[in-house]
C-alpha positions as CSV (number, residue, x, y, z in Angstrom):
1,M,126.6,108.5,59.0
2,T,129.2,107.0,56.5
3,G,130.1,103.5,57.3
4,P,133.2,101.4,56.5
5,L,131.9,100.0,53.2
6,A,131.1,103.4,51.8
7,L,134.5,104.8,52.9
8,Y,136.3,101.7,51.3
9,E,134.4,102.5,48.0
10,K,135.6,106.1,48.2
11,L,139.2,104.9,48.8
12,K,138.9,102.7,45.6
13,Q,137.5,105.6,43.6
14,N,140.4,107.8,44.8
15,W,143.1,105.2,43.9
16,L,141.7,104.9,40.4
17,G,141.1,108.6,40.0
18,G,144.7,109.5,40.9
19,L,143.9,110.8,44.4
20,P,145.4,108.0,46.4
21,E,145.4,108.7,50.2
22,L,145.3,112.5,50.0
23,D,141.5,113.1,50.2
24,E,141.7,114.9,53.5
25,D,138.0,114.5,54.2
26,L,138.3,110.7,54.6
27,W,140.6,110.7,57.6
28,A,139.9,111.3,61.3
29,D,142.0,113.8,63.0
30,D,143.5,111.0,65.2
31,V,143.7,108.4,62.4
32,V,146.2,105.6,62.8
33,V,147.7,104.2,59.5
34,E,149.8,101.0,59.8
35,T,151.6,98.9,57.3
36,P,152.9,96.1,59.5
37,Y,155.1,94.4,56.8
38,S,157.1,97.7,56.5
39,G,156.9,98.3,60.3
40,R,155.3,101.8,59.8
41,R,152.8,103.3,62.0
42,V,151.6,106.9,61.5
43,E,149.4,108.7,64.0
44,G,147.3,111.7,63.2
45,K,145.8,113.1,60.0
46,A,148.5,115.8,59.5
47,A,151.3,113.3,60.0
48,W,149.6,110.8,57.7
49,L,149.0,113.3,54.9
50,A,152.6,114.5,55.1
51,H,153.9,110.9,55.0
52,A,151.7,110.0,52.1
53,R,152.7,113.2,50.1
54,D,156.4,112.5,50.9
55,G,156.0,108.9,49.8
56,R,154.3,109.9,46.5
57,A,157.1,112.5,45.8
58,T,159.9,109.9,46.2
59,M,158.3,106.9,44.5
60,P,158.3,106.5,40.7
61,P,155.1,107.7,39.1
62,V,152.4,105.1,38.9
63,R,148.9,105.0,37.6
64,F,146.4,102.7,39.3
65,D,144.4,100.9,36.6
66,G,142.1,98.6,38.5
67,V,141.0,97.2,41.8
68,R,139.7,93.7,41.9
69,E,137.8,93.0,45.1
70,I,138.4,89.5,46.4
71,A,136.4,89.7,49.5
72,V,134.8,92.1,52.0
73,H,134.4,90.7,55.5
74,E,132.1,92.5,57.8
75,T,132.9,92.0,61.5
76,K,130.9,91.9,64.7
77,D,131.9,95.5,65.1
78,P,129.9,97.6,62.7
79,E,132.7,100.1,62.5
80,V,135.2,97.6,61.1
81,I,135.6,95.7,57.9
82,V,138.4,93.5,56.5
83,V,139.0,93.8,52.7
84,E,141.0,91.6,50.4
85,Y,141.8,93.1,47.0
86,E,144.2,93.3,44.1
87,L,145.5,96.6,42.9
88,T,146.8,96.8,39.3
89,G,149.0,99.6,38.2
90,T,151.4,100.9,35.6
91,A,154.8,102.4,36.2
92,L,154.6,105.5,34.0
93,A,158.4,105.7,33.4
94,T,158.6,102.1,32.0
95,G,155.1,101.2,31.1
96,K,155.5,98.1,33.2
97,R,152.2,96.7,34.6
98,G,151.8,94.8,37.8
99,T,149.3,93.5,40.3
100,G,149.7,93.3,44.0
101,R,147.5,91.7,46.6
102,F,146.5,93.5,49.7
103,V,144.5,93.0,52.9
104,G,143.2,96.1,54.7
105,V,141.5,96.6,58.1
106,L,139.3,99.6,58.1
107,R,137.8,101.2,61.2
108,V,135.4,104.2,60.9
109,R,134.4,106.6,63.6
110,D,132.0,109.5,63.0
111,G,132.1,109.0,59.2
112,R,135.9,109.2,58.9
113,I,138.6,106.6,58.7
114,A,140.0,106.1,62.2
115,L,142.3,103.1,61.3
116,W,143.7,101.8,58.1
117,R,146.0,98.8,58.5
118,E,147.2,97.5,55.2
119,Y,149.1,94.3,54.6
120,Q,150.9,94.9,51.3
121,D,152.4,92.6,48.6
122,V,155.7,94.5,48.7
123,A,157.5,92.1,46.4
124,A,154.9,92.7,43.6
125,M,155.1,96.4,44.2
126,A,158.9,96.4,44.0
127,E,158.8,94.3,40.8
128,T,156.4,96.7,39.0
129,L,158.3,99.8,40.0
130,S,161.8,98.4,39.2
């Protein structure tokens, strides 16, 4: 069975490989994806994939260049980890580089992501994409 650390590693590989959230095999059918600072909560794999595709289509093109792991916190629940990381990217239209800090809560069930709750550095993201 694939645990939360392995799925987090796969997420990082996908970000750097240009396949951000759209790797359908990662997500449980009833996944919940939350970004509390933006007030968004998306329920269900189909809804999440549609949301992610729409978001990618409307945001300026960006290439993710690096992920610096700050910390991975295992919890008493073997299905849950909390990750702290920095994601560096380049806005392709301007060449502007930026780094944002994130905290993610990842819950896995039956080898798929059942919950991804991400606290994003929205100011750093907006600065890079402007």
